C-alpha positions, -999 to 999 in steps of 0.1 A, spaced: -712 -760 3 -743 -761 -18 -763 -733 -32 -790 -735 -6 -766 -732 23 -749 -703 7 -782 -686 0 -792 -690 37 -759 -676 49 -764 -645 26 -800 -641 39 -788 -644 75 -761 -618 69 -786 -594 52 -810 -600 81 -784 -591 107 -774 -560 87 -810 -550 84 -815 -554 122 -784 -533 129 -797 -506 105 -830 -505 124 -812 -502 158 -791 -474 144 -821 -456 129 -840 -458 162 -809 -445 181 -807 -416 157 -844 -409 160 -842 -408 198 -811 -386 197 -829 -362 173 -860 -362 195 -839 -351 225 -822 -324 204 -857 -312 192 -869 -309 228 -838 -289 238 -842 -266 208 -879 -261 216 -871 -252 252 -845 -227 240 -871 -212 215 -897 -208 243 -871 -191 265 -861 -168 236 -898 -159 229 -904 -151 266 -873 -129 267 -885 -112 235 -918 -105 251 -902 -91 282 -879 -68 261 -909 -55 241 -927 -47 273 -896 -29 287 -892 -10 254 -928 1 255 -925 12 291 -892 31 285 -907 48 255 -937 61 274 -936 99 275 -946 100 311 -916 78 321 -893 99 300 -905 131 317 -903 116 352 -867 104 345 -858 139 331 -871 155 363 -857 130 387 -822 124 372 -814 155 353 -833 180 374 -852 193 343 -884 213 346 -907 229 321 -898 265 312 -917 294 328 -940 312 304 -918 342 306 -889 322 293 -907 310 261 -899 330 230 -922 326 200 -906 334 167 -929 342 138 -918 342 102 
């Protein structure tokens, strides 16, 4: 085998290795793009859930809602004026 044939075989092997590297890199790129899409969907769902929870928290913290629930579920009512005792220092 002469030097030129050996050189061509080495170049061919490097060319095939390079092609396999490109195929692997593209495969990884596609795989990562799919993972990114999945994670973005999960992020969007989490943000929507967070917004719903913030709205629910604001609604539950509303004084009118608290008073209505106290009246409805606990049977509470405001005290009569005769039941209020004011203590002065």
